[in-house]
C-alpha positions in Angstrom: 0.4 0.1 0.0 1.1 3.5 -0.8 -0.5 6.5 0.9 -1.1 10.1 -0.7 -2.8 12.8 0.9 -6.1 11.3 2.0 -5.9 8.1 -0.1 -4.6 4.7 -0.1 -3.5 2.9 -3.3 -3.2 -0.8 -3.4 -0.1 -2.6 -5.4 0.5 -6.0 -6.1 4.0 -7.0 -6.9 4.6 -10.6 -8.7 7.8 -11.9 -9.5 7.6 -14.7 -12.1 10.7 -17.0 -13.0 10.7 -18.5 -16.5 12.6 -21.8 -17.2 13.6 -20.3 -20.6 15.7 -17.1 -21.5 13.6 -13.9 -21.8 13.7 -10.3 -22.3 13.9 -9.2 -18.5 11.4 -6.6 -17.9 9.0 -4.8 -15.4 5.1 -4.7 -16.5 2.8 -2.0 -15.3 -0.4 -3.6 -15.2 -4.1 -3.0 -14.4 -5.7 -5.1 -11.3 -6.2 -8.0 -13.4 -2.7 -8.3 -14.5 -3.4 -6.9 -18.2 0.2 -4.7 -19.1 -0.1 -1.3 -20.1 3.7 -0.5 -20.2 6.8 -2.4 -20.2 10.1 -0.7 -18.8 13.7 -1.9 -17.9 13.7 -4.7 -15.0 16.2 -2.2 -13.1 18.2 -5.2 -11.4 20.9 -7.2 -12.6 19.8 -10.8 -12.7 21.3 -13.8 -14.2 17.9 -15.7 -13.2 15.2 -15.0 -15.9 12.4 -13.1 -14.4 10.0 -10.5 -15.0 8.1 -8.1 -12.2 4.5 -7.4 -12.6 2.9 -4.3 -10.7 -0.9 -4.4 -10.7 -2.9 -1.8 -9.2 -6.2 0.3 -10.4 -3.9 3.4 -9.9 -1.7 2.3 -12.9 -5.1 1.7 -14.9 -5.8 5.6 -13.9 -2.6 6.5 -15.4 -3.1 4.9 -18.5 -6.5 6.5 -18.8 -5.3 9.6 -18.3 -2.5 9.2 -20.5 0.4 9.6 -18.1 1.8 5.8 -18.1 4.4 7.0 -20.4 5.9 9.4 -18.0 5.5 7.2 -15.0 9.0 8.3 -13.9 7.9 11.4 -12.6 5.1 10.3 -10.5 6.1 10.0 -7.0 3.8 7.1 -5.8 4.9 5.2 -8.7 8.8 5.9 -8.3 8.2 4.6 -4.8 6.5 1.3 -6.2 9.0 0.6 -8.4 11.8 0.8 -6.0 10.0 -1.3 -3.9 9.7 -3.9 -6.9 13.4 -3.7 -7.1 14.1 -4.8 -3.7 11.5 -7.6 -3.4 12.8 -8.9 -7.1 16.6 -8.5 -5.7 15.6 -10.8 -2.4 14.1 -13.3 -4.4 16.9 -13.5 -6.9 19.3 -13.7 -3.9 17.1 -16.7 -2.3 16.7 -18.5 -5.7 20.6 -18.2 -6.3 21.4 -19.9 -3.0 18.5 -22.6 -3.7 20.4 -23.3 -7.1 23.7 -23.3 -5.3 22.8 -26.3 -3.1 23.5 -29.3 -5.3 26.9 -27.4 -6.0 27.7 -27.1 -2.5 26.9 -30.7 -1.6 29.6 -31.5 -4.2 32.3 -29.2 -2.6 31.6 -31.1 0.8 32.1 -34.4 -0.8 35.2 -33.5 -2.4 36.3 -31.9 0.9 37.3 -28.6 -0.1 34.3 -26.8 1.3 35.8 -24.2 3.6 33.2 -24.3 6.5 33.8 -27.3 8.4 31.9 -26.7 11.4 27.9 -26.5 11.3 26.6 -23.0 11.4 25.6 -22.1 15.2 24.3 -18.6 14.8 23.2 -15.9 12.5 26.8 -14.8 11.4 27.8 -18.0 10.4 24.4 -18.6 8.7 24.8 -15.5 6.6 28.2 -16.2 5.8 27.7 -19.4 4.3 24.7 -18.1 2.3 26.9 -15.3 0.8 29.7 -17.8 0.2 27.3 -20.4 -1.3 25.9 -17.8 -3.8 29.3 -16.5 -4.7 30.7 -19.8 -5.3 28.4 -21.1 -7.5 28.7 -18.1 -9.9 32.3 -18.5 -9.8 31.7 -21.8 -10.7 29.5 -21.0 -13.8 31.5 -18.2 -15.0 34.9 -18.6 -14.2 36.6 -20.1 -17.4 37.8 -23.6 -16.5 37.0 -23.6 -13.0 35.6 -27.0 -13.3 38.4 -28.4 -14.8 40.9 -27.2 -12.0 42.6 -29.7 -9.5 41.0 -29.7 -5.9 43.9 -27.6 -4.5 43.5 -24.8 -7.0 39.6 -24.8 -6.5 40.2 -24.9 -2.8 42.6 -21.9 -2.8 40.0 -19.8 -5.0 37.3 -21.0 -2.4 39.4 -20.0 0.7 40.1 -16.3 -0.9 36.5 -15.9 -1.1 35.9 -17.1 2.4 38.6 -14.8 3.7 37.2 -12.2 2.0 34.0 -12.4 3.8 35.6 -13.4 7.4 37.5 -10.0 7.4 35.5 -7.8 5.4 32.7 -8.5 2.9 33.8 -5.5 0.8 37.0 -7.2 0.1 35.1 -9.7 -1.9 34.9 -7.1 -4.9 38.5 -6.9 -5.1 39.0 -10.5 -4.8 36.3 -11.1 -7.8 38.2 -8.2 -9.9 41.8 -8.8 -9.3 42.1 -12.7 -8.6 39.2 -14.6 -9.8 38.6 -12.1 -12.8 34.8 -12.4 -12.7 33.0 -10.6 -15.6 32.2 -7.2 -14.9 28.4 -7.8 -15.4 28.5 -10.9 -12.9 30.6 -9.2 -10.4 28.2 -6.1 -10.0 25.1 -8.5 -10.1 26.7 -10.2 -7.2 27.7 -6.9 -5.6 24.3 -5.5 -5.9 22.3 -8.6 -4.7 24.7 -8.7 -1.6 24.4 -5.3 -0.8 20.7 -4.7 -1.2 19.8 -8.0 0.8 21.9 -6.5 3.4 23.8 -9.7 4.2 27.1 -8.0 3.6 25.9 -5.2 6.4 24.9 -8.1 8.7 28.1 -10.2 8.3 30.4 -7.1 8.8 28.3 -5.7 11.7 28.3 -8.9 13.4 32.1 -9.7 13.0 32.9 -6.3 14.0 31.0 -6.8 17.4 32.7 -10.3 17.9 36.5 -8.4 16.9 35.7 -5.9 19.5 34.8 -8.3 22.4 37.9 -10.4 21.6 39.8 -6.9 21.6 38.3 -6.3 25.2 39.0 -9.7 26.5 42.7 -9.3 25.2 43.1 -5.9 26.6 42.0 -6.7 30.0 44.4 -9.7 30.1 47.4 -7.1 29.1 46.5 -4.7 31.7 45.7 -7.0 34.4 47.7 -10.1 33.9 50.7 -9.7 36.2 52.9 -11.8 33.8 52.1 -10.0 30.6 51.9 -6.5 31.9 55.4 -6.2 33.1 56.3 -6.4 29.4 53.3 -4.5 27.8 52.1 -1.7 30.0 54.5 0.8 28.8 52.2 3.8 27.5 54.0 4.0 24.3 52.3 0.4 23.7 48.7 1.3 24.6 48.8 4.8 22.9 49.5 3.0 19.3 46.8 0.7 19.9 44.0 2.5 21.5 44.6 5.5 19.0 43.3 2.8 16.8 40.4 1.7 19.0 38.8 4.9 20.1 35.2 3.2 20.3 36.1 1.7 23.6 35.6 5.1 25.0 31.9 5.3 23.5 30.4 4.6 20.4 30.2 8.2 19.3 34.0 8.0 19.2 34.6 5.3 16.7 35.6 7.5 13.7 38.1 10.4 14.6 40.6 12.5 12.8 44.3 13.1 13.8 43.7 17.1 13.6 46.7 19.1 13.2 45.4 22.2 15.0 44.7 20.1 18.4 48.2 18.7 17.8 49.5 22.2 18.1 47.4 23.2 20.9 48.5 20.4 23.0 52.2 21.1 22.1 51.8 24.6 23.0 50.1 23.9 26.3 53.2 21.4 27.4 55.7 24.1 26.2 53.9 27.2 27.7 52.4 25.5 31.1 55.0 22.6 31.5 58.1 24.0 30.3 58.3 21.0 27.9 59.3 21.4 24.3 60.0 17.8 23.5 56.5 16.9 22.6 57.1 16.2 18.7 60.1 14.1 19.4 59.0 11.8 22.2 55.4 11.2 20.4 56.9 10.1 17.3 59.7 8.2 18.7 59.5 4.3 18.7 62.3 3.8 21.7 60.6 2.9 24.9 63.7 2.6 26.8 62.9 5.8 28.9 59.1 5.7 29.8 59.8 8.8 32.1 60.2 11.1 29.0 56.9 10.1 27.6 54.2 12.9 28.1 51.2 11.9 30.0 49.1 13.7 27.2 49.3 10.9 24.5 46.3 10.5 22.6 44.2 13.0 20.9 41.5 12.6 18.3 38.5 14.9 16.9 35.0 14.1 16.2 32.5 16.0 13.9 29.4 17.2 15.8 27.8 18.0 12.5 26.6 21.7 12.2 27.2 22.1 15.9 30.7 21.9 15.4 33.2 19.5 16.8 34.4 17.5 19.8 37.9 16.7 20.9 38.8 14.0 23.0 41.8 14.0 25.0 43.3 11.1 27.0 45.7 11.4 29.4 47.5 7.9 30.0 49.2 7.4 33.2 52.4 5.1 34.2 51.0 1.7 35.0 52.4 1.9 38.7 50.7 5.3 39.2 47.3 5.3 40.5 45.4 8.5 40.4 44.8 10.8 43.4 44.3 14.4 44.4 47.5 15.6 42.7 46.3 13.8 39.3 42.6 15.4 39.7 44.1 18.8 40.1 46.4 18.2 36.9 43.8 16.9 34.7 41.4 19.9 35.7 44.0 22.7 35.4 44.9 21.1 31.9 41.2 21.1 30.8 40.5 24.4 31.7 43.6 25.9 30.0 43.5 23.9 27.0 39.3 24.7 26.6 40.4 28.3 26.6 42.6 28.2 23.4 41.6 30.7 20.7 42.2 28.4 17.7 39.0 26.7 18.8 35.9 28.8 19.1 34.1 28.2 22.4 30.3 27.9 21.1 31.6 25.6 18.0 34.0 23.2 20.3 33.1 20.6 23.0 35.9 19.0 24.9 36.2 15.9 26.9 39.3 15.1 28.8 39.7 11.8 30.4 42.4 10.5 33.0 42.8 7.2 32.4 44.9 5.1 34.9 45.2 1.5 36.2 43.3 2.5 39.4 42.6 5.4 41.4 43.4 6.0 45.2 40.8 5.8 48.0 40.9 9.8 48.6 39.3 10.6 45.0 37.3 7.4 44.9 34.0 8.9 46.5 34.4 11.9 43.8 33.9 9.4 41.0 30.2 8.6 42.0 28.2 11.9 41.8 24.9 12.5 41.6 23.1 13.2 38.0 26.6 12.3 36.5 28.0 9.4 34.8 30.3 7.5 36.8 34.0 9.0 36.7 32.2 12.4 35.5 34.4 14.6 38.0 34.1 18.2 36.4 31.8 20.1 34.1 33.1 23.4 32.4 31.3 25.6 30.0 32.1 23.8 27.1 34.2 20.7 28.9 33.9 17.5 30.8 36.3 15.5 32.7 36.8 12.1 33.6 38.8 9.9 35.7 38.6 6.5 35.0 40.2 3.2 35.6 40.9 0.7 32.5 38.5 -1.8 34.3 35.8 0.9 34.3 36.5 1.5 30.5 36.6 -2.3 29.6 33.3 -3.1 31.6 31.3 -0.5 30.2 32.3 -1.1 26.5 31.8 -4.6 27.3 28.4 -4.3 28.5 27.4 -2.1 25.4 28.3 -5.4 23.3 27.3 -8.4 25.5 23.6 -7.9 24.9 23.9 -8.3 21.2 26.4 -11.0 21.9 23.9 -12.7 23.7 21.2 -12.4 21.3 23.4 -13.8 18.5 24.8 -16.6 20.2 28.4 -15.5 19.4 31.2 -17.9 20.6 34.1 -16.2 21.9 37.4 -17.7 22.2 39.5 -18.4 25.3 42.0 -15.9 26.5 45.2 -17.4 24.6 43.1 -17.1 21.5 42.1 -13.4 22.0 45.8 -12.4 22.9 46.7 -14.4 19.8 43.8 -12.2 17.7 45.7 -8.9 19.3 49.3 -10.0 18.6 48.1 -10.7 14.9 46.3 -7.2 14.6 49.1 -5.0 16.3 52.3 -7.0 16.3 53.9 -3.6 15.2 53.3 -2.2 18.6 53.6 -4.8 20.8 56.8 -6.1 22.2 58.4 -9.4 20.8 58.1 -11.2 24.4 54.5 -11.0 24.2 
C-alpha cells in the first residue's frame, strides 16, 4: 500500500521466474494483470525473471495518458523501487537454492571451507553469501570446473577470507584474482548489498572482534605476567589510538587533527616547560618511560553543524594510581586547553579523560556524583573531565556489546586465542616477548 494525501493505493507485486531465456522487463498492469507498459527490470539478474506491478492506480494513469511518464509520478517511483528490492531478495534466495547441489559436491570433495555447522546468524549469513558467490564463480570463471582440487580450494578459501574479514574486500578478490566478468561481479555485489547480508556479516563480525579485543586488552593490563612487558604507555597509546570506540560508540571515527595537536604542544611548552612533545610522540624508543608525556592520545570528532568535539586521553604510567594531585592536574589542563582561541568556544566541545590502572581511595567518592555518569568529576562551560580506570572503560564497553552477543549466540575464544587476535592485529606495536 502507498499513501498520498487522504488516499490509499494498493499495489500487488509479482515476480515470475521462467524456465527459458526472456527479455527481462517490469510490466505496469491493471488490477487484473493486463500490461499497459513495459520498462527495464532495473536490477541485474542472471535468473530469467519478470516483475508484474498490478493496481487500479496504474489503470488510472493509463486512462489519463500519464503512463508513459510514470518516472515523474512519486507514487509510482516508490512502488517501482520497492519492486526492485523485492526482486533482488527473490533472486538472492533462488541463487542460494540453486547453489545447494554444487555446495554438496564441494563438501563431498572436502574443499568446502566451512567445516563446522553454523551455530549463529553470522555463520549462517556467511555461508549463504559464500554459497551464492561460489556457484557464480563455478559457472562463469573459465575452466574452474576443470581445475585440480588444490586450485579450487585456494580460490574458495580466498572468497571465505574476504567474507571473514570484510565483505567489501570481496569485490577486489573477484576483480583482481578470480577475474569474474564485470556484469556478473556487479550483479553479485548488488544482490549482496541490497539484501543486507554483507551488512549483517560486517556488523556482527565487528562486534565479535571488539569483544575479543576487550578480553585481550584486559589480559594485557591486569595479567601480571604480561603487563610487565606491555604496559608502557607507548604501546597502549599506539593501540588505543586506533580503538577509540572503547570510550563510546560516538568515538568510533575520528581524525588526528593538526590544530588540536598544536594546541596540546603549546600547552606542554608554555605551562609545563616541555618542548620535546614532537620528538617523544614520534619516537619508537620505549627505553625511557619517564620521558613520555602523559598526554598521549587526541582525536577530533564531528558534531555536524554544531561543531566539533575533541577527545583528549591522558594515559598515566602503570605504576601510578590517580589521586588528588592527578585530579588537579587534569582539571587545570582541561581549563587551560579548552580556552585556546584556535577553537571557538561556541563550536567546540572537549572531553578530557584521565586513564589509569586504578584510583586512590582519597578520590574514589568523587567519581560517583549525583546526576552524572561514573567518573565525571568536573563540568565546565564547554568541557567535561573524567577520571576512569581501565577496568571502568573495559567493563562499560563490554556491556554495550554483551547484549547483542547473547542475542546472536556468538561464541568467543579463550584468553590465549584472544591474545593471539591482538598480537596479529597490532604486532608492530607490541613487544616480541608477548
